[in-house]
C-alpha positions in Angstrom: -0.9 -1.8 -18.0 2.9 -2.1 -17.4 4.0 -4.8 -15.0 7.5 -5.4 -13.7 8.4 -9.0 -12.9 11.3 -10.1 -10.7 11.9 -13.9 -10.8 15.2 -15.6 -11.1 14.0 -19.0 -12.2 14.2 -18.8 -16.0 11.4 -21.2 -16.9 8.9 -19.7 -14.5 9.9 -16.1 -15.5 9.3 -16.9 -19.1 6.0 -18.7 -18.5 4.6 -15.8 -16.4 5.8 -13.2 -18.9 4.3 -15.0 -21.9 1.0 -15.7 -20.0 0.5 -12.1 -18.9 1.5 -10.6 -22.3 -1.1 -12.9 -24.0 -3.6 -11.3 -21.7 -2.6 -7.9 -23.0 -0.2 -6.6 -20.3 3.2 -5.2 -21.0 5.7 -7.1 -18.9 9.3 -6.3 -18.2 11.0 -9.3 -16.6 14.2 -9.4 -14.6 16.2 -12.0 -12.6 18.1 -9.5 -10.5 16.6 -7.1 -7.9 19.1 -4.3 -8.7 17.9 -4.3 -12.3 14.4 -3.7 -11.2 15.5 -0.6 -9.3 17.0 0.8 -12.4 13.9 0.0 -14.4 11.7 1.8 -12.0 13.7 5.0 -12.5 13.2 4.7 -16.3 9.6 3.6 -16.7 6.2 3.9 -15.0 4.6 0.6 -13.8 1.2 -0.2 -12.4 2.1 -3.4 -10.7 5.2 -5.3 -9.4 5.4 -9.1 -9.2 8.3 -9.9 -6.8 10.1 -13.1 -5.9 12.0 -12.8 -2.6 15.1 -14.9 -2.9 16.8 -13.4 -6.0 20.3 -12.1 -6.9 21.0 -8.5 -5.9 18.6 -6.8 -3.6 16.0 -9.4 -2.5 12.2 -8.8 -2.9 11.5 -7.9 0.7 14.3 -5.3 0.9 13.3 -4.0 -2.5 9.8 -3.3 -1.5 10.9 -1.9 1.9 13.2 0.6 0.1 10.4 1.6 -2.3 7.8 2.1 0.4 10.3 4.2 2.5 10.8 6.4 -0.6 7.1 7.0 -1.0 6.6 4.6 -3.9 3.1 3.1 -3.7 3.0 0.8 -6.8 1.0 -2.2 -5.8 3.2 -5.3 -5.3 2.5 -9.1 -5.2 5.0 -11.4 -3.8 5.4 -14.7 -5.6 7.6 -16.9 -3.4 8.3 -20.3 -2.0 8.7 -18.7 1.5 5.4 -19.9 2.8 5.6 -19.8 6.6 3.5 -17.4 8.6 6.5 -15.2 9.6 7.3 -14.5 5.9 3.7 -14.0 5.1 3.3 -11.5 7.9 6.5 -9.7 6.9 5.4 -9.4 3.3 2.1 -7.7 4.2 3.8 -5.5 6.8 6.1 -4.2 4.1 3.1 -3.1 2.1 2.4 -5.8 -0.5 -1.1 -6.1 -2.0 -1.0 -9.9 -2.1 1.1 -13.0 -1.5 1.2 -16.0 -3.8 2.8 -19.2 -2.6 4.7 -21.3 -5.1 3.8 -23.5 -6.8 0.7 -21.9 -8.2 -1.6 -22.0 -11.3 -1.2 -19.2 -13.8 -5.0 -18.7 -13.6 -4.6 -17.9 -9.9 -2.0 -15.3 -10.8 -4.3 -13.8 -13.4 -7.1 -13.4 -10.8 -4.8 -11.8 -8.2 -3.2 -9.5 -10.8 -6.7 -8.4 -12.0 -7.8 -7.7 -8.4 -4.7 -5.8 -7.5 -4.9 -3.6 -10.6 -8.6 -3.0 -10.2 -8.5 -1.9 -6.6 -5.1 -0.1 -6.6 -5.1 1.5 -10.1 -8.8 2.2 -10.6 -9.6 2.6 -6.9 -12.7 0.4 -7.1 -14.0 -3.0 -6.1 -16.5 -3.1 -9.0 -15.9 -4.8 -12.3 -17.5 -2.1 -14.4 -16.6 1.6 -14.5 -19.3 3.7 -16.0 -18.0 6.3 -18.4 -21.3 7.6 -19.6 -24.9 6.3 -19.9 -23.7 4.4 -23.0 -20.1 3.5 -22.4 -18.3 1.5 -19.6 -15.0 0.0 -19.0 -14.6 -3.6 -17.8 -11.7 -3.5 -15.4 -11.7 -7.3 -15.0 -11.3 -8.0 -18.7 -9.8 -4.6 -19.6 -12.2 -3.9 -22.5 -14.3 -0.9 -23.5 -18.0 -1.6 -24.0 -20.7 0.3 -25.9 -23.7 -1.1 -24.0 -22.8 -4.8 -24.4 -20.7 -4.5 -27.6 -17.0 -4.6 -27.2 -15.0 -1.8 -28.9 -11.7 -3.1 -30.3 -8.8 -1.1 -28.9 -5.1 -1.4 -29.5 -2.8 -1.9 -26.5 -1.7 1.7 -26.6 -5.4 2.9 -26.8 -6.2 0.7 -23.8 -3.3 2.2 -21.8 -4.4 5.8 -22.7 -8.0 5.1 -21.6 -6.8 3.4 -18.4 -4.6 6.4 -17.6 -7.5 8.8 -18.1 -9.7 6.5 -15.8 -7.0 6.4 -13.2 -6.9 10.2 -13.1 -10.6 10.7 -13.7 -11.6 14.2 -12.7 -8.2 15.7 -13.4 -6.4 16.8 -16.6 -3.8 14.4 -17.8 -0.8 16.2 -19.4 1.2 15.0 -22.3 4.1 14.4 -19.9 1.9 12.1 -17.8 1.0 10.1 -20.9 4.6 9.8 -21.8 5.4 8.5 -18.3 2.4 6.2 -17.7 1.7 4.9 -21.2 5.0 4.8 -22.9 7.5 5.0 -20.0 9.7 7.2 -22.1 9.8 10.4 -24.2 7.4 10.2 -27.2 6.7 13.0 -29.7 3.7 14.9 -28.4 2.2 14.9 -31.9 2.2 11.1 -31.9 0.5 11.0 -28.5 -2.2 13.3 -29.8 -2.7 11.1 -32.9 -3.2 8.1 -30.7 -5.6 9.9 -28.4 -7.6 11.1 -31.4 -7.8 7.5 -32.8 -9.3 6.5 -29.4 -11.8 9.4 -29.4 -13.0 8.5 -32.9 -13.9 5.0 -31.8 -16.6 6.5 -29.5 -19.6 8.5 -30.7 -19.8 10.6 -27.5 -17.3 13.2 -26.6 -16.0 11.4 -23.5 -12.4 12.5 -23.8 -12.2 16.3 -23.7 -9.2 18.2 -25.0 -8.3 20.9 -22.4 -6.4 23.3 -24.6 -2.8 23.9 -23.5 -3.1 21.4 -20.6 -4.0 17.9 -21.8 -7.0 15.6 -21.8 -9.6 14.5 -19.3 -12.6 12.2 -19.1 -15.6 14.5 -19.5 -18.6 12.3 -19.1 -20.4 10.1 -16.6 
């Protein structure tokens, strides 16, 4: 899962980035709102963490601009602006959640997991059944064979999450490039990574749709 973080306080920005990366997320951190806009044009993200009072375009105006352009990436405001007027404004602009500074990193983890689960996987449940045997824990972001965890690399997790997100549809190589890597990657390398993931499961859950891409084909 790719997360973009906008926070101008160096110490807090570093702490959040390291904490979330230790949990397995890919985090791109910025101190300037204008830099976030540039990043969003170059890479696909599944969540935004936005401070409000930052250099360049502020967090409120940034989200407003994105929503007006049709961008629906879930966003969580992390800010010291705690009065009801700012809280109301944040949700009116289309944020998923609002965290008031100071906060515990564990609270951030809970809110990030909930936002990703409901927005990216379109579910309130913690487990997504892939077949009678396999399921994906969207709270811990792990693949389970019954109750046994299957070890996946970060790339394999992102590939599987992309397939779950688009379940019922074929995911093209171009979509994998955009949503997993955020840049052009040799299609042959993408196929190698997908085949590595497929070999870790005994059932043919990931189907190769010749000439089009891949899709979840079980459950």
